[in-house]
C-alpha positions as CSV (number, residue, x, y, z in Angstrom):
1,X,42.1,106.3,33.2
2,X,44.7,103.5,33.1
3,X,47.4,102.3,36.0
4,X,49.8,103.8,34.1
5,X,48.1,107.4,34.1
6,X,47.0,107.2,37.8
7,X,50.7,106.1,38.6
8,X,52.1,109.2,36.8
9,X,50.1,111.5,38.7
10,X,51.4,109.9,41.8
11,X,54.8,110.3,40.9
12,X,54.1,113.9,40.2
13,X,52.7,114.3,43.9
14,X,55.9,112.6,45.0
15,X,58.1,114.8,43.4
16,X,56.7,117.6,45.2
17,X,58.8,116.5,48.2
18,X,62.0,116.7,46.4
19,X,64.7,118.1,48.5
20,X,62.9,117.8,51.8
21,X,62.1,114.3,52.7
22,X,65.6,113.1,53.3
23,X,66.6,110.7,54.7
24,X,63.2,109.2,53.7
25,X,62.1,108.5,50.3
26,X,59.7,110.7,48.2
27,X,56.4,109.3,48.1
28,X,53.1,110.0,46.6
29,X,49.7,108.7,47.0
30,X,46.4,108.6,45.2
31,X,43.0,107.1,46.2
32,X,40.8,105.8,43.4
33,X,37.3,104.9,43.2
34,X,35.1,104.0,40.7
35,X,37.9,105.3,38.0
36,X,37.8,108.8,39.8
37,X,40.4,110.3,42.0
38,X,38.8,111.0,45.4
39,X,42.1,112.0,47.4
40,X,45.9,112.5,47.0
41,X,48.9,113.3,49.0
42,X,52.6,113.4,49.3
43,X,55.3,113.3,52.0
44,X,56.6,116.6,52.8
45,X,59.3,116.3,55.1
46,X,60.8,113.5,57.4
47,X,59.0,113.3,60.8
48,X,55.7,114.3,59.2
49,X,52.8,112.1,57.8
50,X,53.7,109.8,55.3
51,X,51.7,110.2,51.8
52,X,49.4,107.3,52.4
53,X,48.2,108.8,55.8
54,X,47.7,112.2,54.3
55,X,45.5,110.7,51.3
56,X,43.6,108.9,53.5
57,X,42.8,111.6,55.8
58,X,41.8,113.5,53.0
59,X,39.6,110.8,51.7
60,X,38.1,110.0,55.1
61,X,35.1,107.3,54.9
62,X,35.2,107.4,51.0
63,X,38.3,105.4,51.3
64,X,36.5,102.4,51.9
65,X,36.4,99.9,49.0
66,X,38.7,102.2,46.9
67,X,42.2,101.5,45.3
68,X,45.2,103.1,46.7
69,X,48.1,104.2,44.3
70,X,51.7,104.7,45.8
71,X,55.0,104.7,44.2
72,X,56.7,102.6,46.9
73,X,55.7,99.9,49.3
74,X,53.9,100.8,52.2
75,X,56.2,100.9,55.5
76,X,55.3,98.2,58.2
77,X,58.1,98.7,60.8
78,X,57.9,100.6,63.9
79,X,61.3,101.9,64.2
80,X,60.5,105.5,63.0
81,X,58.9,108.3,63.9
82,X,55.5,107.8,62.5
83,X,53.3,104.9,62.7
84,X,53.1,101.7,60.2
85,X,51.2,102.7,57.0
86,X,50.1,99.1,56.3
87,X,47.9,99.4,59.7
88,X,46.2,102.7,58.4
89,X,45.8,101.3,54.8
90,X,44.1,98.1,56.6
91,X,41.7,100.2,59.0
92,X,40.7,102.6,56.1
93,X,39.1,99.6,54.4
94,X,41.3,100.0,51.3
95,X,40.6,97.3,48.6
96,X,43.5,97.0,46.5
97,X,47.0,98.6,46.4
98,X,48.8,99.3,43.4
99,X,52.6,100.0,43.9
100,X,55.5,100.9,41.6
101,X,58.3,99.2,43.3
102,X,59.2,97.1,46.5
103,X,60.9,99.2,49.2
104,X,64.7,98.4,49.2
105,X,64.7,98.9,53.1
106,X,65.5,95.6,54.6
107,X,63.1,96.3,57.3
108,X,60.5,96.6,54.8
109,X,61.3,95.0,51.7
110,X,58.3,92.6,50.8
111,X,57.0,92.5,54.6
112,X,54.5,95.7,53.7
113,X,53.0,93.6,50.8
114,X,52.5,90.4,53.0
115,X,50.9,92.1,55.6
116,X,48.4,93.6,53.4
117,X,47.4,90.5,51.6
118,X,47.0,88.8,55.1
119,X,44.4,91.5,55.6
120,X,42.6,90.5,52.4
121,X,43.8,93.7,50.3
122,X,44.7,92.7,46.6
123,X,48.4,94.0,45.8
124,X,49.9,94.7,42.3
125,X,53.6,96.0,41.8
126,X,55.6,97.2,38.7
127,X,53.4,99.9,37.3
128,X,56.2,102.6,36.3
129,X,58.9,100.7,38.2
130,X,61.8,102.3,36.5
131,X,60.6,106.0,36.9
132,X,59.9,105.0,40.4
133,X,63.5,104.0,40.8
134,X,65.3,107.3,39.3
135,X,62.8,109.6,41.5
136,X,64.2,107.8,44.5
137,X,67.6,106.7,43.3
138,X,69.6,108.6,46.2
139,X,67.3,106.7,48.9
140,X,67.9,103.4,47.3
141,X,71.9,103.8,47.5
142,X,71.8,105.0,51.0
143,X,69.2,102.4,52.4
144,X,71.3,99.4,50.3
145,X,74.8,100.8,50.8
146,X,74.9,103.2,53.5
147,X,76.3,105.8,51.4
148,X,75.2,108.9,49.6
149,X,74.0,109.0,46.1
150,X,76.9,111.3,44.4
151,X,76.7,113.7,41.2
152,X,79.7,115.0,40.0
153,X,79.0,118.7,38.5
154,X,81.1,120.4,36.2
155,X,81.1,123.6,34.3
156,X,83.6,123.7,31.6
157,X,84.1,125.1,27.9
158,X,83.7,123.1,24.8
159,X,87.1,122.1,24.9
160,X,87.1,120.5,28.5
161,X,88.6,123.8,30.4
162,X,87.0,124.8,33.7
163,X,89.8,127.7,33.9
164,X,92.2,129.7,32.1
165,X,95.9,129.1,33.0
166,X,95.9,132.3,35.3
167,X,93.0,130.4,37.0
168,X,90.1,132.6,35.8
169,X,86.8,130.6,36.1
170,X,83.7,133.2,36.7
171,X,81.7,132.7,34.6
172,X,82.5,129.8,31.9
173,X,78.8,128.8,31.9
174,X,75.8,131.3,31.7
175,X,73.2,132.3,34.3
176,X,70.7,129.5,33.3
177,X,73.3,126.8,33.9
178,X,74.2,128.7,37.2
179,X,70.3,128.7,38.3
180,X,70.2,125.1,37.5
181,X,73.1,124.5,39.9
182,X,71.5,126.3,42.5
183,X,68.2,124.1,42.0
184,X,70.6,121.1,42.5
185,X,71.8,122.6,45.9
186,X,68.3,123.1,46.9
187,X,67.3,119.3,46.2
188,X,70.5,117.7,47.5
189,X,71.8,117.3,51.0
190,X,75.3,118.5,50.6
191,X,78.1,119.9,48.5
192,X,81.5,118.9,48.7
193,X,84.4,120.4,47.5
194,X,88.4,120.2,48.0
195,X,90.7,122.5,50.1
196,X,92.3,123.8,46.9
197,X,88.7,125.3,45.5
198,X,88.3,127.1,49.1
199,X,91.7,128.5,48.8
200,X,91.2,129.7,45.4
201,X,87.6,130.6,45.2
202,X,86.5,131.2,48.8
203,X,83.0,129.9,47.7
204,X,80.0,130.4,50.0
205,X,78.2,126.9,48.8
206,X,74.7,128.2,49.6
207,X,71.4,128.0,47.8
208,X,70.2,131.4,46.3
209,X,67.0,130.4,45.2
210,X,63.9,132.3,46.8
211,X,62.7,129.8,49.6
212,X,65.7,127.4,48.8
213,X,67.5,125.8,51.7
214,X,71.3,125.4,52.2
215,X,73.0,121.9,51.7
216,X,75.9,120.7,54.2
217,X,79.1,122.0,53.0
218,X,81.7,119.2,53.1
219,X,85.4,120.4,52.5
220,X,87.7,117.6,51.8
221,X,91.1,119.0,53.6
222,X,93.8,116.3,54.5
223,X,96.0,118.6,56.6
224,X,93.7,121.1,57.7
225,X,94.9,124.2,55.6
226,X,91.6,125.9,55.5
227,X,91.8,129.7,56.1
228,X,90.2,131.1,59.3
229,X,88.4,133.6,57.3
230,X,86.9,131.2,54.9
231,X,83.2,132.0,53.9
232,X,82.1,128.5,54.9
233,X,83.3,129.0,58.4
234,X,81.1,132.1,58.9
235,X,77.9,129.8,59.1
236,X,76.3,129.1,62.6
237,X,73.9,126.4,61.1
238,X,75.7,123.4,62.1
239,X,76.1,122.3,58.3
240,X,79.8,122.7,57.8
241,X,81.6,119.3,57.6
242,X,85.6,119.3,57.2
243,X,87.0,115.9,56.3
244,X,90.7,115.5,57.3
245,X,93.1,112.7,58.2
246,X,95.2,111.7,61.3
247,X,97.9,114.3,60.1
248,X,95.7,117.2,61.0
249,X,96.8,118.7,64.6
250,X,94.6,118.6,67.3
251,X,94.9,122.0,67.9
252,X,93.4,122.9,64.4
253,X,90.6,120.4,64.9
254,X,89.7,122.0,68.2
255,X,89.8,125.4,66.8
256,X,87.4,124.3,63.9
257,X,85.1,122.6,66.1
258,X,84.7,125.6,68.3
259,X,83.8,127.5,65.4
260,X,81.0,125.2,64.8
261,X,82.3,122.8,62.1
262,X,82.1,119.1,62.2
263,X,85.7,117.4,61.8
264,X,85.5,113.9,60.5
265,X,89.0,112.2,60.8
266,X,89.1,109.7,58.1
267,X,91.7,107.1,57.0
268,X,94.1,108.1,54.6
269,X,94.6,106.6,51.1
270,X,97.9,107.4,49.3
271,X,98.3,110.7,51.8
272,X,94.8,112.1,51.4
273,X,91.2,111.4,52.6
274,X,89.9,108.1,51.6
275,X,86.6,109.2,49.8
276,X,85.0,105.8,49.9
277,X,85.9,105.8,53.6
278,X,84.3,109.1,53.8
279,X,81.0,108.4,51.9
280,X,80.4,105.8,54.7
281,X,80.9,108.7,57.4
282,X,78.5,111.0,55.6
283,X,75.9,108.1,55.3
284,X,75.8,107.5,59.1
285,X,75.0,111.4,59.4
286,X,71.9,110.6,57.1
287,X,73.4,112.4,54.2
288,X,71.6,110.5,51.2
289,X,72.5,113.0,48.3
290,X,75.6,114.8,47.3
291,X,76.9,117.0,44.4
292,X,80.8,117.3,44.0
293,X,81.6,121.0,42.9
294,X,85.4,121.2,43.3
295,X,88.1,121.7,40.7
296,X,90.2,118.9,38.4
297,X,92.0,117.4,41.5
298,X,88.9,116.6,43.6
299,X,86.9,115.5,40.4
300,X,89.8,113.0,39.4
301,X,89.9,111.5,43.0
302,X,86.2,111.0,43.0
303,X,86.1,109.3,39.8
304,X,89.0,107.0,40.5
305,X,87.6,106.3,44.0
306,X,84.6,105.0,42.6
307,X,82.1,107.2,44.7
308,X,80.5,108.8,41.7
309,X,77.1,107.8,40.6
310,X,76.0,110.3,38.1
311,X,77.9,113.3,35.9
312,X,76.4,116.5,35.0
313,X,78.5,118.4,32.7
314,X,77.3,122.2,31.8
315,X,79.2,122.8,28.6
316,X,79.5,126.5,27.2
317,X,80.0,127.4,23.7
318,X,83.5,128.7,24.3
319,X,87.1,127.5,23.3
320,X,89.9,128.4,25.8
321,X,92.5,126.4,24.4
322,X,96.2,125.8,25.7
323,X,97.8,123.1,27.3
324,X,98.3,125.3,30.5
325,X,94.7,125.7,30.8
326,X,93.1,123.5,33.6
327,X,91.3,120.8,32.4
328,X,88.0,119.6,33.9
329,X,89.5,116.2,35.1
330,X,93.1,116.1,36.4
331,X,94.9,113.0,37.5
332,X,96.7,110.5,35.1
333,X,95.1,109.5,31.8
334,X,94.7,105.8,31.3
335,X,97.1,104.3,28.8
336,X,94.5,102.4,27.1
337,X,91.2,103.6,25.9
338,X,89.2,100.8,26.9
339,X,90.1,102.0,30.5
340,X,88.2,105.0,29.9
341,X,84.8,105.6,32.3
342,X,81.6,104.9,30.1
343,X,78.3,106.5,30.8
344,X,74.7,105.0,30.3
345,X,71.6,106.6,29.9
346,X,72.6,109.8,28.7
347,X,70.7,112.9,27.9
348,X,71.1,116.4,27.0
349,X,69.4,119.6,27.8
350,X,70.0,123.3,27.0
351,X,70.2,126.0,29.7
352,X,70.5,129.4,27.6
353,X,73.4,129.0,25.2
354,X,74.8,126.1,27.4
355,X,74.7,122.3,26.9
356,X,74.1,120.0,29.8
357,X,75.2,116.4,29.4
358,X,74.4,114.0,32.2
359,X,74.6,110.3,32.5
360,X,75.3,107.7,34.8
361,X,78.5,106.0,35.3
362,X,78.7,102.3,34.2
363,X,79.6,99.9,36.9
364,X,83.3,98.5,36.7
365,X,84.2,95.2,35.8
C-alpha cells in the first residue's frame, strides 16, 4: 500500500469522531509495520485519549520500529487535559511519523515535528493535506481566528423562495433533505436563528436522529422580544444562548437567565446585534462550528457581515412565484453584478428530488 492509501484510512478513522471532538480536531492514527496495518485508533471525544495514544495502546510492543500515520501534527504542549502525544510516540519506539498537515494551533505548530526529530524519529508531512484541512476546517478557523466556522443553510424553491406570501414554508424540501439537516445539527456545535423565526415558526432546533446530540441554540434578539412560551426556552440542558444588545431591559435578561438561558449582551451595529462581535463571543465558549437556519433577514445580515464561510442551499423542484413571496436572502441588492458574492469549490448532491448546492464564500477584496 502507498502513503496515500494509508492516509485515506487514517482520515476515515478520524471522521468517526465527527460532531463529538469539539473543540478538539478530528484525528485518526494508523500504525504500519512491514507494509501491514497493525493497529488504528481515533479521537472520540474531548478529554479522552488522542488518536495516537489509542492506536499505540492497541499495538503495544509491536509499535517499536513501526511507522505512524496521522492526519494532524501530534501535540506537544501540556495546556490540556491529556498528556503530550509526542512523548508517548517517542517512548513507544516509533521509527517514522507521516502526517497530513501541520497543526495550526500556535502552541503546537511545528514544535511537535521538532520534538520528534530531536528524538531521532523521521517525519514527513503533506500527504492528503487538502483533504485533512477540509475535514478539520472548523477546528482550523476556530484555533486561528477565535471564531466558529459558519455554514448558511437555506431550503428554497427553484425560483429562490423560502415561503409563500402568507408565510407558509413547511415543507418546501423533501424528507431526505430534512434528514440531512438533522445530520448537520448532529455534527455542529450550534444552530443560529433570528428572533423573527422564533416568533413565526417556534422551532425546537433539536436533532431528531437516533443517538444524535442537540446543538447549542443561539437566538439573535436585539431587544429581547422572545416569547416566554417559546419551545427553545423549555430546555434544561444549558445550551440556549440569546444574543442581545444594551437596549434589552435588565428585567428581561434576569428572567431569561433564571429560566436557564445564557444571555450575551453584544455591541450593536446599525441598531442590531453585531454578528461579527457575536462570533468572537461564541468562540470564547468553545463553539467551533455553527449553522445558520434563519429567514431571509438573518441570512442577509450574516452574508453582509462576512461571517459565513460556507453555504448549503437545498433546492426543491417547485416554483412558488410572486414578488410578494419571501426570497431566501433579503436585504438590498448590490447595484452592480460584480458586487455579488462568488462561491468556490462548488459541488452538487441529490437528496430525493431536491438538489443540494454547496460551496465556500470567496474572500472579499
